[in-house]
C-alpha positions in Angstrom: 63.6 98.9 62.4 65.7 102.0 62.3 67.8 102.7 65.3 65.8 105.5 66.7 63.0 102.9 66.9 65.0 100.6 68.9 66.0 103.0 71.1 62.7 103.8 71.9 62.2 100.1 73.0 65.0 99.5 74.8 65.5 98.9 78.2 67.1 100.9 81.3 70.3 100.5 79.3 69.2 102.9 76.5 68.0 105.5 78.7 70.4 107.9 77.9 70.0 107.4 74.2 65.6 108.1 74.6 65.9 110.6 76.7 69.5 112.4 75.6 68.9 115.8 77.0 67.9 114.8 79.8 70.7 112.6 80.5 73.1 115.0 79.5 71.7 117.6 81.7 71.7 115.3 84.8 75.6 114.7 84.0 76.2 118.5 84.0 73.9 119.9 86.9 75.1 116.9 89.1 78.8 117.6 88.3 78.4 121.7 88.8 76.7 120.6 91.9 79.4 118.7 93.2 81.8 121.2 92.4 79.7 124.0 94.5 79.4 121.5 97.0 83.3 121.2 97.6 83.9 124.8 96.8 81.5 125.7 99.9 83.0 123.2 102.4 86.3 125.3 102.0 84.9 128.8 102.5 81.2 128.2 104.4 81.2 127.9 107.9 79.1 124.7 108.4 78.8 123.7 105.3 79.5 119.6 104.2 83.3 119.7 103.8 85.7 117.3 103.2 88.2 116.9 106.0 91.8 115.3 106.1 91.9 112.9 109.2 95.3 112.9 110.2 95.3 111.1 113.7 98.0 108.7 114.5 95.1 106.3 115.7 94.1 105.5 112.5 97.2 103.1 112.0 96.3 100.9 115.0 94.2 98.0 114.4 90.7 98.5 115.9 90.3 94.9 118.0 93.6 94.7 119.5 93.2 94.8 123.0 96.3 97.5 123.5 94.3 100.0 121.8 92.3 100.3 124.9 95.4 101.0 126.7 96.3 103.7 124.2 93.5 105.3 124.6 93.4 105.3 128.5 96.5 106.8 128.3 95.9 109.3 126.1 92.6 110.3 128.1 94.9 110.4 131.3 97.7 112.6 129.8 97.0 113.9 126.8 99.3 112.6 125.0 101.8 114.7 122.7 99.5 115.3 120.0 98.8 118.5 121.3 102.3 119.9 121.8 104.3 122.3 119.3 108.0 122.8 120.1 110.6 124.8 119.3 113.9 125.0 119.2 116.1 128.5 119.1 119.8 128.0 118.0 121.5 131.0 119.5 125.2 132.1 120.1 124.3 134.4 123.2 125.1 133.0 126.9 121.8 131.3 127.3 121.8 131.5 131.2 122.5 135.4 131.0 120.1 137.9 132.2 119.6 139.5 129.0 118.8 136.4 127.3 116.6 135.2 130.0 114.8 138.8 130.0 114.1 138.0 126.7 112.9 134.7 126.7 110.9 135.4 129.7 108.9 138.5 127.6 108.5 136.3 124.5 107.0 133.2 126.6 104.7 135.6 128.3 103.4 136.6 124.8 103.0 133.3 123.6 101.4 132.3 126.9 98.9 135.1 126.3 97.5 133.4 123.1 93.7 132.4 122.9 94.9 128.7 121.2 97.8 128.4 123.7 97.2 126.3 126.9 99.1 129.5 128.9 99.7 127.6 132.4 101.2 124.6 131.0 103.7 126.6 128.4 107.2 125.2 129.5 110.6 127.2 128.4 113.8 128.0 130.2 112.7 131.1 131.9 109.3 129.6 132.9 110.5 126.1 133.7 109.9 125.2 137.8 113.3 125.2 139.5 113.5 124.6 143.1 115.6 126.7 145.7 116.4 126.3 149.1 115.8 129.4 151.2 117.1 129.1 154.9 115.7 125.6 155.1 112.6 126.7 152.9 112.1 125.3 149.7 111.0 127.8 147.2 109.4 126.3 143.7 108.8 129.0 141.1 109.8 129.8 137.6 113.7 129.5 137.1 114.0 133.7 136.5 111.8 136.2 137.9 112.4 139.6 136.6 113.6 141.6 139.3 115.3 139.6 141.2 118.7 139.5 141.6 120.2 136.9 139.1 123.9 135.3 139.5 124.3 132.7 136.3 127.0 130.6 137.5 125.1 128.7 140.3 122.2 128.0 137.9 124.4 127.0 135.1 125.8 124.6 137.6 122.7 123.1 139.3 121.7 122.6 135.2 124.8 121.0 133.7 123.5 117.4 132.9 120.1 117.8 135.4 116.9 115.5 133.3 114.8 118.1 134.0 116.2 120.8 132.1 118.9 119.5 129.4 117.4 118.3 126.4 114.2 119.4 127.7 114.5 123.5 127.6 118.2 123.5 127.5 120.3 121.8 124.7 123.0 119.8 126.0 125.9 122.2 124.2 124.3 125.3 126.0 123.6 126.6 122.3 119.7 126.5 122.5 116.7 126.8 124.4 113.5 125.1 124.0 110.0 126.2 123.9 107.0 123.4 124.7 104.0 125.0 123.7 100.6 122.9 124.1 97.7 123.8 122.1 94.5 124.8 123.9 92.0 121.9 124.2 89.1 123.7 123.7 90.7 125.1 120.8 91.6 121.9 119.2 90.4 121.5 115.2 92.3 121.3 112.7 91.8 124.9 111.5 93.1 126.2 114.7 96.2 123.4 114.6 96.7 125.1 111.1 96.2 128.7 112.8 98.7 128.0 116.0 101.7 126.8 113.3 101.3 129.7 111.4 101.4 131.8 114.0 104.2 130.4 115.8 106.1 130.6 112.4 105.6 134.2 111.9 106.7 135.1 115.7 109.6 132.7 116.1 110.6 134.0 112.5 110.4 137.6 114.4 111.9 136.7 118.2 115.2 135.2 116.1 117.9 137.7 116.2 120.9 137.8 113.6 122.8 134.8 114.3 120.1 132.9 115.5 117.6 130.4 113.6 114.5 129.2 115.1 113.3 125.4 114.2 109.4 124.2 115.1 108.6 120.4 115.5 105.9 118.7 117.4 102.7 117.0 116.4 100.5 120.2 116.0 103.0 121.7 113.9 103.9 118.4 111.9 100.3 117.3 111.1 99.5 120.9 109.4 102.7 120.9 107.6 102.3 117.2 106.6 98.8 118.4 105.7 99.5 121.1 103.3 102.2 118.6 101.7 99.5 116.4 101.2 97.1 119.1 99.5 100.4 120.1 97.7 100.7 116.3 96.4 97.0 116.2 95.4 97.6 119.5 92.8 100.4 117.9 91.5 99.5 114.1 91.1 96.6 114.2 90.1 97.1 116.8 87.1 100.4 114.4 86.2 98.1 111.3 86.1 95.4 113.1 84.4 98.0 114.5 82.0 99.4 110.8 81.4 96.0 109.2 81.0 95.5 112.2 78.3 98.2 110.9 76.4 98.1 107.5 76.4 93.9 108.1 75.3 95.2 110.7 72.5 97.7 108.1 71.4 95.3 105.4 71.6 92.2 107.0 69.9 94.0 109.5 68.1 90.7 111.6 68.6 90.8 114.8 70.3 86.9 114.8 71.0 87.3 110.5 72.0 90.4 111.8 74.4 88.3 114.7 76.1 85.0 112.3 76.9 87.4 109.8 78.4 88.8 112.1 80.2 85.6 114.1 81.3 84.5 111.2 82.4 87.2 110.1 85.1 87.3 114.0 86.2 83.6 113.8 86.7 83.6 110.3 89.0 87.0 112.1 91.3 85.0 115.5 91.5 81.3 113.3 91.8 83.3 110.8 94.6 84.9 113.7 96.5 81.7 115.2 97.1 80.0 112.0 98.1 82.6 111.5 100.6 82.2 115.2 102.2 78.1 114.1 102.3 78.4 111.0 104.0 81.3 112.8 106.4 84.2 110.0 104.7 87.4 111.7 105.8 90.4 111.6 103.9 93.4 110.1 105.2 97.5 110.8 104.7 97.2 108.1 102.5 93.7 108.4 100.6 94.2 111.7 99.9 96.8 111.4 97.3 95.5 107.7 96.7 91.8 107.8 96.0 91.7 110.6 93.2 94.7 108.4 90.9 93.2 104.9 91.7 89.7 106.1 90.7 91.4 107.8 87.1 92.5 104.1 86.8 89.5 102.1 87.3 87.4 104.8 86.0 88.4 104.8 82.6 87.9 101.3 81.0 84.1 101.8 80.4 84.7 104.9 78.7 87.7 103.2 76.6 85.4 100.2 75.7 82.4 101.9 75.1 84.1 104.4 72.3 86.0 101.7 71.2 83.0 99.8 70.6 81.3 102.1 69.0 84.4 103.2 66.5 84.6 99.5 65.7 80.5 99.6 64.8 81.0 102.7 62.6 83.8 101.4 60.7 81.3 98.5 60.1 78.9 100.6 58.2 76.7 101.6 60.8 75.4 105.3 61.2 76.3 107.1 64.5 73.0 107.0 66.3 72.8 102.9 65.2 76.4 102.5 66.4 76.1 104.2 69.6 73.3 102.0 70.6 75.1 99.1 69.3 77.8 100.1 71.5 75.7 100.3 74.8 74.4 96.8 74.1 77.7 95.3 73.4 79.2 96.7 76.5 77.2 97.6 79.3 76.6 94.0 80.5 80.3 93.5 81.1 81.1 96.9 82.1 78.5 96.4 84.5 79.9 93.0 85.9 83.6 94.5 86.1 82.2 97.3 88.1 80.6 95.1 90.8 83.6 92.9 90.8 85.7 95.6 91.2 83.4 97.6 93.5 83.2 94.6 95.7 86.9 94.1 95.7 87.7 97.7 97.1 84.6 96.8 99.6 86.2 94.1 101.2 88.6 96.8 102.8 85.9 97.5 105.2 86.9 94.5 106.5 90.3 95.8 107.7 90.8 96.1 111.2 92.9 99.5 110.6 90.8 102.1 109.9 93.7 103.8 107.4 92.9 101.0 104.9 89.3 100.6 105.6 88.5 104.1 104.6 89.8 103.3 101.3 87.0 101.1 100.8 83.6 102.5 100.6 84.9 106.2 98.5 86.7 103.6 95.9 83.4 101.7 95.6 81.6 104.6 95.4 83.6 106.1 92.6 83.6 103.0 90.4 80.2 102.9 90.3 80.1 106.3 89.3 82.8 105.9 86.7 80.2 103.6 85.3 77.1 105.9 86.1 78.5 108.7 84.3 79.7 106.7 80.7 76.6 105.4 80.3 74.4 108.1 81.1 76.8 110.7 79.4 78.8 109.1 76.4 76.0 107.5 74.3 74.1 111.0 74.0 77.4 112.4 72.4 78.2 109.6 70.4 75.1 109.3 68.9 75.5 112.7 67.5 78.8 111.7 65.8 81.0 113.5 68.1 83.4 110.7 68.0 84.9 109.8 64.8 85.1 106.4 63.1 88.7 106.4 62.9 90.6 104.9 59.8 92.2 101.5 60.0 95.8 103.4 60.9 94.2 105.3 63.7 92.7 102.1 65.2 96.0 100.7 65.8 95.5 100.9 69.0 92.5 98.6 69.0 94.0 96.3 66.4 97.4 95.3 69.0 94.9 94.7 71.3 93.7 92.5 69.0 96.8 90.9 68.4 97.4 90.1 71.4 94.0 88.3 72.0 94.8 86.1 69.3 98.3 85.1 70.4 97.2 84.5 74.1 93.8 82.3 72.6 96.4 80.2 70.5 98.9 79.3 73.0 97.1 79.3 76.3 99.3 77.0 78.0 102.4 79.6 77.2 100.5 82.4 78.7 99.3 80.6 81.9 102.7 79.5 82.2 104.4 82.6 81.9 101.6 84.2 84.3 102.1 81.3 87.2 106.1 81.9 86.9 105.4 85.9 87.3 103.5 84.9 90.8 105.9 82.8 92.0 108.5 85.2 91.3 106.3 87.8 92.8 105.6 85.7 95.9 109.5 85.2 96.3 109.9 89.1 96.7 106.9 89.2 99.2 109.5 87.3 101.5 112.0 90.3 100.8 109.3 92.7 101.6 109.8 95.5 105.1 107.3 97.8 106.6 108.0 100.9 106.8 105.8 103.2 109.0 107.4 106.5 110.4 105.4 109.4 110.0 108.2 110.8 108.3 109.6 108.0 106.3 107.9 108.7 103.2 109.8 112.0 102.8 113.3 112.5 101.6 116.4 112.7 103.8 116.6 116.3 102.7 113.3 117.0 103.2 112.9 120.0 105.8 110.5 118.0 107.9 113.4 115.3 108.6 115.8 117.9 108.5 113.9 119.4 111.2 113.6 116.3 113.4 117.4 115.1 113.0 118.2 118.8 114.4 116.1 118.3 117.6 117.8 115.2 117.9 121.4 116.7 117.4 120.3 119.6 119.6 117.6 118.4 121.9 116.4 115.1 123.4 114.2 114.6 120.1 110.4 115.1 119.9 109.6 111.1 118.5 107.6 109.8 121.9 107.6 106.2 123.7 105.9 106.6 126.4 105.6 104.0 129.6 102.5 103.9 131.3 102.6 102.9 135.1 98.9 102.1 136.1 97.0 99.7 138.4 96.7 96.1 137.9 94.0 94.3 136.6 92.2 93.5 140.2 94.4 95.9 142.2 92.6 97.6 145.4 94.8 100.3 146.2 93.6 102.7 143.7 90.1 102.6 145.2 90.8 101.4 148.4 91.2 105.3 149.9 89.1 107.0 152.3 86.5 109.3 151.1 88.6 112.7 149.8 92.3 110.9 150.0 94.2 110.3 147.4 95.7 107.0 146.9 99.6 106.6 147.7 100.8 103.1 146.6 102.8 104.9 144.2 104.6 107.1 146.7 105.8 103.6 148.6 109.3 103.4 148.7 109.4 100.3 146.7 107.2 101.9 144.2 109.5 104.5 143.8 112.5 102.3 143.8 111.1 100.6 140.8 110.2 104.0 138.7 113.6 105.1 139.6 115.6 101.6 138.9 113.6 101.3 135.2 114.4 105.3 134.6 118.1 105.1 134.8 118.0 101.1 133.0 116.3 103.6 130.5 118.9 106.0 130.4 121.8 102.8 130.0 124.5 103.6 127.1 122.9 100.2 125.7 119.5 101.7 125.3 120.9 105.3 123.9 122.5 103.3 121.2 119.2 101.8 120.5 117.7 105.1 119.9 116.7 106.4 123.0 118.1 110.1 123.6 115.9 112.0 126.7 114.1 110.2 129.9 111.8 111.9 132.1 110.2 110.3 135.5 108.7 111.2 139.0 111.5 110.1 140.4 113.5 113.0 139.2 111.5 115.7 140.4 111.2 113.9 143.6 115.0 113.3 143.8 115.6 116.7 142.5 113.7 118.3 145.7 115.3 115.8 147.9 119.0 117.0 146.3 118.0 120.5 147.1 116.5 120.2 150.4 119.9 119.0 151.6 122.1 121.6 150.2 122.6 120.4 146.9 124.9 117.3 148.4 126.0 115.0 146.2 124.9 112.1 148.3 121.7 113.3 149.0 120.9 112.9 145.1 118.5 109.8 146.3 114.5 109.4 146.6 112.9 110.6 149.6 113.3 108.1 152.6 109.4 107.8 153.3 105.9 107.9 151.6 105.3 110.8 154.0 107.9 113.1 152.8 106.9 112.3 148.9 103.7 113.3 149.5 105.0 116.6 151.1 107.3 117.1 148.1 104.5 116.6 145.6 102.3 119.2 147.8 104.9 121.6 147.4 105.0 121.2 143.5 101.3 121.6 143.8 101.9 124.7 144.8 104.3 125.8 142.2 103.7 128.7 140.1 101.8 128.8 137.2 101.3 124.9 137.6 102.5 122.0 138.8 105.3 120.4 136.7 104.6 117.0 138.2 101.0 116.7 136.3 103.1 115.6 132.9 104.6 112.3 134.4 102.0 112.0 137.8 98.1 111.8 137.1 96.1 114.1 139.4 94.7 111.1 141.1 97.7 109.7 141.6 96.8 106.7 140.4 98.5 106.3 137.4 101.8 108.0 136.1 104.5 107.6 133.1 107.8 107.8 132.2 108.8 109.8 129.2 111.0 108.7 126.8 112.1 110.1 123.8 113.9 108.5 121.1 115.4 108.8 117.6 113.1 108.9 114.3 114.0 105.2 113.8 113.1 102.9 110.9 109.9 100.8 111.9 112.3 97.7 112.4 114.6 99.4 115.1 111.9 101.0 116.6 110.2 97.8 117.5 113.8 96.3 118.3 113.9 99.2 120.8 110.3 98.8 122.0 111.3 94.9 122.8 114.4 96.1 124.6 112.3 98.9 126.8 109.6 95.9 127.1 112.3 93.7 128.8 113.4 96.3 130.9 109.8 96.9 132.4 109.4 93.2 133.1 112.9 93.2 134.8 111.1 96.2 137.3 110.0 95.0 140.6 106.8 93.9 140.8 107.2 91.8 137.6 105.0 93.7 134.8 103.6 92.0 132.1 104.3 94.1 129.1 102.5 94.9 125.4 103.0 97.4 123.0 100.6 99.7 120.8 101.8 102.0 117.6 104.4 104.8 119.3 103.5 104.0 122.8 104.2 100.9 124.8 101.4 99.6 127.2 101.3 97.1 130.0 99.1 95.1 132.0 100.7 93.3 134.8 100.0 91.6 137.9 99.6 93.3 141.6 100.2 95.9 142.7 101.5 98.1 139.6 101.5 97.4 135.7 104.2 98.9 133.6 102.8 99.9 130.5 
């Protein structure tokens, strides 16, 4: 019986040989549909699209009990993931009326942007400043156009002040900062990228001769990293495909065989990315580069095995249709088994508690099965038409080399097994020296613009990397809910609680912690101490907390009436049952970061009320005994 008759009677494995036109049409049309879907997702509103998820939360174990603390903190204070920070280096006198008027007008323009939460924008001109006028306290923006301006007392008042230095003005007086929050209702990846582009354009225009503007913050960094990821995809995938092309070209020494192999893996990647878009599976900062390259590696094997088996059959004297059928019979089962085992291995990643790792599992498993499907649906009809030559003995040197290695392994199995075990032992020893580096910018070169910008902020301002201390009601505490109707809790305004917060704030500013990486610290006690200091006519002895809970409540009431918004909402929740201490740190390597986090945790434990502490990612969270928990 000839090969055509066998194809007619063959099982499902020979479907492509029985219906070659249909098989090729399915592969071609599906590939075009997947390409159209990926293009439509980028150009048509509402179409399924492939997105890149850059959330920090993807790095956190989902079953870690501290993740709930992280989410509670983010819900309470919003974190810093919606904040852009700009630094303007200048040779001008930053306290001169001319310069502040310029900063004021620019700040007003920024606040008017629909993508900016204007009421929360902070700059040197707009930062809240407390004045004492005839025994009355006036809480208003530092600079108000049209009013008489004397820079000398302002310069003296702000010197070394934690509410201003390393927050809106550089410690050397040669730089000013703008804290620009993204409007919550406009928080989408597209708007983040748009805001970043607008800020880059506006600050480039704002900077005068001799000045330079720098942009940082999560709002700015994420779109920039996303652009880098896309740039990597455009560079790494073609480079990997080129390497694959060269290797298969050397292996087969046949142009069509090489192009068919490349077509399978490229189709596999396109089909997989389209499947991710349809299923709503996002790419991450890691998977965006890893998945396409891994699919190139995992998807090439089936086509190489099929084409190699076909060429061997041709050299044995079979016709192209006969060789194609024999190759399918010989390789389909083993390739299906390897696809199943490889796919199962990738699916095992779904059990990871870290979303960044788990998100790799399903796309890679899908890609492996799609590579198998494309190979045995699209290649047999082409092989049956004789598109690939049988290859001479010289041209098959790669296959001969593989056969030579196979013979040596079979001849001396103990030697090869022993060598494999030795290699495993060496690798296991190497694992003991393995270190984890998880800084968001740690993968970039030291001179990369992103890292250079971060280093510049650390040098001229209080940095932008955060380590937050979260203070909340301890489990079982009743003080946060036991108030009369309409009244806010006052426990955090008690003298002992405020002293504990001030003590921890002071400890975090200690030389030892600064040596470990702390750059700047800001807490509720700073606001209350400043207002008490101003009320007492800036008497140096008055740099202390208010004497009573009632006085603290009155100070907060004055801050609530500040224009354009209460500045203490960054450190004290409006319900007054939670607060945070903002800590800015250097962009530390992972071991140094955790060492610093443990040192901060130790200081929190030593704070009055004896908190029980824990950590999560770049936030520090605690659950403590009554009445206050420091996290």
